[in-house]
N, C-alpha and C positions, 0 to 999 in steps of 0.2 A: 693936801699933802697925803701921800700914800701911807698906810699903816703898816708897820713891820709886824709880821705874824710870828708869834713865838713858838707855835707847835700845833699838834693835832688837838682835836676838840676835847678829848678826855671824857668820853661818854660814861665810862664806868664810875668815875669819881662824881661826875655831874648827876647821874641817875641816883647815886647813893644819897646825895643831898636831897633830891626830890622825894626819894622813897621814905625819908623820915616822916613826911607828911601823909603817907598813904593811909594809915588807919583813920586819921581825922577825915581825909577825903572820902573814904568808904562810908563812914557814919553820916557825913553830910549828904552824900549821894542817896543813901537809904531814906533819910528824913525828907530830902527833896522829892524823891519819887512818891512817897506816901502823900506828902502835902500837895504836890502838883498833879500827879496822874489821877489819884483817887478823889481828892477833895475838890481841887480847883477845876481840873479839866473835865471831870465827869459830873459831880454833884452840883457844882456852882456854875457850870458853863452857860446855861440859859440866862442867868442873872448877869454873868460876865459880859455877854454880847451887848445887852442893853446898857450896862454901866459904861462900857468902853466907848460906845457911840456918844454918850454924854461927855465923857472926858475929851474925846477928839474935838468936839464943838467948843469946849471951854478952855482947853490948855494953851498956854504960851509955849512955843517951841524953843529949844535950846540950840541955837545954831553954832555955839562955841564947843559943842560936844565933840570930844576926840576919843575914838576907840578903835582898836585894831588888834589882830591876833594872828600869829603865824599858823598856817595849816588849819584855818578856821573851819572850813567846810570840805571834808574829804570827798563826799559824794559829788559836790560841784566840780572838783578837780577831775574825778572819774568821768563826769559828763563832758568836760572840756576835752579830755584826751580821746575818749572813745566815741563821742557823737558830734561835738561841735566842730572840731578841727577837720574830721572827715567830711562833714557837711559842707564846709567852706571849700575844701580842696576838690570835692566831687570826684575823688579817685584819680585825679590828674597828677602830673609831676608837681610836687609842692613848690610854690613860689615863696617869697619872703612874706611872712605873716605879720600884720600890724595889729598891735593890741594897745588900747587906750584904757588906762585905769584912772578914773576920776574919783575925787574925794579919797585919795590914797592914804591919808593920815601919815604915819611915820614910815610907811613903806613895807609893812609886813605882807600885805596881800600881793603887792607887785613882785617882791622877791620870792614869795611862795609860788606864784604862777610861773615865774622865770625858771626856777629850779625844777619844778614838776614838768614843764614842757621840755626842758633840756633832757630830762631823764626818760620821759615817756615817748618823746618823738625825736630820737637821736638823728642828727643831720638836718633837721628842719631849721631853716633860717627864719628868725623872727626878731622883732624889737618891741619893747614896751615903753610907752610914754606915760609916766605917772604924774598926776597933778593933784594939788590940794589948795584950798583957799588960804590956809595959814602958812606964813613964811617959816615959822619955827618948825612945823611938821615937815615941810619940804626940805629944810636943812637937815633934820634928823634922818630922813630917807637918804639924802645924798651922803651923809656920813657913814651909813651902812654899819653901824655899831650899836649893839644892844646888850642890855644887862641880862643876867641869868633869869631874873624875875620876869622880864619882858618876853624872853624866848619860851619859858616854861609856864607862861600864863595858861597855855593849853597843855595840861598835864599828859594828854594822850598823843602828843606830837611824836611821830615815829623816829626811831634811831636812824633809819636809812635817809630820811629827809634831813636830819641834823648833820649827818656826815657829809652829805654832798652839798650842803648849803653854807655851813659855817666853818670858820677856823677860830681857835681860841687865842685871845690876846689878854693875858692877865685874867681878870675876873669877867671880862666881857666876851661877847660873841661877835665876830666880824664876818660879814658876807664875803664869800670867796670871790676873787677877782673875776672869774669866768661868769659867775652869776651877776655880779654888779655890772659887767659890760653890756648885759642885755637890757638894762633899765636906765632911762634918763628921767630927771625930775624937773618940774616947772610949777609955777603958781598959776592957778586958773580959778575963776569964779563961775559956777554953774548958771548963775543968773545974768552973766555977761551977754548982752544981745549979739555980740560979735564973736561968741565962742566958736562957732563953726568956721570962722575965718582963721582961727589960731591953730587949728589942727587939721591934718589931712583926714578924710574919711577912713575909718578903720574896719578891719575884718571882725574884730571882737572888741566890745566896749564893756567895761565893768563900771557900774555906778551903784555901789552897795552901801546900805546903812547910812544913807544921807537924806533921802527924800522925806522920811517921817520926822526929821528934825526941822523941816521948813514949814512955814505957814502954808495952808492948802494952795493959795493962789501962786505962791512962789514955787511950790513943788510942781505944779502944772507947767509953769514957765521953764523950770529946770529940765523937766522930762522932755518937753518939746525941743530944747536946745541939745539934749543928749541924743535924741533920735536923729537929729541932723548930722551927727557924727558917724552914723552907720553907713557902710557901703550897701549896694543893692542886694548883695548876698552876704549876710553877716549874722552876728549873734550879740545879744544884749543880756548881761548878767545884772539883775536888779533886785536883789534881796533888800528888805528894809524899806517898805513903802506901804502906806495905807491900802488895805486889800481892795476896798470898793474902788478907790482911785486907780489902782493898778489894773483891775479888770477892765475898767472903762477906757483908760488911755492906751493900753496895749492893743485892745480891739480896734480903737480908732486909728492906730498907727499900722494896723494890719500885720502885727507881729504874732507869730504862732508859738504857743507854749511848747517847750520840750518836756515830755512827760517822764524822762528818765529819773527814777528814784525821787520823784517830786515829794512824796510824803516823808522820806527819810531826811531830805534836805530841809524841809520846813520844820520838822520836829527837832532836828539838831540845832537849828538857828534859835529855837525857842528857849534853849538853855541859857541864852545870854540875858534874858529878862526875868524879873521876879515871878514867883508862882502866881501871885494875884495880878496877872497881866493886865486886867481891865482898869487898874488904877493908874496906868501910865500910858501916855499917848504913843509911846513906842512899843507898847505891849502887843503880843502876837497871839491870836486865838488858836486853839487846838485844831488839828486837822480832822475834819469829819469824814467818815467813810462813805456816807450815803448822800452827801450833798451834790446836787447837779452843778455842773460847771466848775468843779473843784480844780480841774486841770489848769485853767487860766488863773483862777484866784490864788492858788497856792504855789504855782510854778515860780521859780526864780530865774529861769533861763528862757529866752525868747529868740526865735529865729526869724530873720527877714529873707525873703526870696522873691525879689522883684525881677523876674526874667525879662 
């Protein structure tokens, strides 16, 4: 049933609620910077790499993990609009772009991509197929209705994004109809051996923050299934994967890393994990300036070009 929209989003009132927490967030950010950047990432980094490898070998993965956030990676969005879409279109008259977002959780990433592509590439025809393993998250995505806490989980979410993506209904935020129309939802399992028969090959595939929650053998199987969903000229967004595995598998699949703001994207994603990252299988090591091969290891966007 369609939702009746009560009125504009009311950003001034909403921001005032969020602003009440600003001093606490500033103090937490300062404490986090000192603990993460100076102690954990600099002084304890050598120990962290060794400890993390032991954790990866011993940890049991949590496949029921559900996490998402609106406007999670601004630099990824920049890369999508300024590099990935032009790479796929090759400067020709744009055709309808197909985007497949796997492990979509409750739909925040799918609606973020839809809203940003509509704003950044006006007139471009595209459709998004979003899927997730869990029926309840698929249902949440289809409902397209979120609480204030869910929307402002990312405190840095821009006003311009909020205004073009949401309308207010009571205390909730509802995705605008024109954005909802670009996204469809379905249930899918990345380990399904017939996954490639369920979806048409796509120009762009997102499979983010899911592989490191799978046991290594399952992660390899899921990656192989995801690669089969790529067109011969396409792009794969794949944040959230064991870095040794990502280096090896993307090279084997002949996927070329996109270097655009690689360090910024990697560093921004690390804010989602605790400072002592080596204690968690989903921990992410700091970006090293002098490491060889860092382009493939730390990139989250890969291009396929099979002419």
